N, C-alpha and C positions, 0 to 999 in steps of 0.2 A: 527446500522449496515448499511453498504453500500453494495448494491447488484451489482454484475457484471453479466456477461453472464452465462447462463445455471445454474442459482441458486447459483452461488458462492457468498460468503459474506466475508466482513472483519469488525471486530468489532472495536470500539473506542480504546480500550487498544492496540490492535495489530497495528492499524494505527498509534498510538502514537509512538510505538517502531520503526515501519518502517520509519516514517517521521524523527524521531530523527537520526536514523542510516544513512539513504540514503541522506536526504536533509540537515539537520542541521549539522551533523558531517562529511558528505561525506565519510562514511565508509560502503558502501553497502556489503551485504553478497553475492551478485551475481554481477559480472562485466557486464554480457550481459544476457538478459532474452531470453531464447529459447522459452518459452511458458508462458505467463502471465495468472495466474489463473482467473483474473477478466475480462480482455479484450480478452483473448484467442489469442493474437497476439505475434509474435516474435518481439523483440525490441532490437536494438543495443544500449542499454542504461543500466545503473545499475538498480538493483532491490533489493528486500528483500525476503529472504527465511524464512518461518515460522519455528521456532525451534520445534514447536509442530507437524507440518505436513510438513515434508521435501519436499513433492511433490507440496506444495503450494508456488508459487513465484509470487510476485507482481512487476510490472514495475514502473519506476519513474513517468510516466505519470498518471497511476492509483492512485499512492500514492498522487500526487498533486491534482487530481480530487476528490479523497475521502476526502482530507483535506478541500477542498472548500465546499463539500456537508455537512460535519459535522459542519463547521463554520456557515452555513446558517440555520441549524436546531435550531429553537428557544426552542425546548423541551430538547435539549441535550447541556450541558455546556462543550464545547470542544474548545480548541484553539491550534494553531500550536505550537509545542515545539520549544524551542530555542537551 
């Protein structure tokens, strides 16, 4: 898990889907993030909306930062999707 502000979390499988859709395939589910669940900021950039929790939206910046965190974690075998 990667933790954001106010106890928000994103798990590896969700980050994989978010990274694949927003970064790798450039098919974001949100064109402009009004309120990122992780950083709590409004961002004029694409993002990913969780299909399980529609109120949860993650901005491109947090998706990329989360990917960096997971890649550095030696206890979790995660790599950026292509």
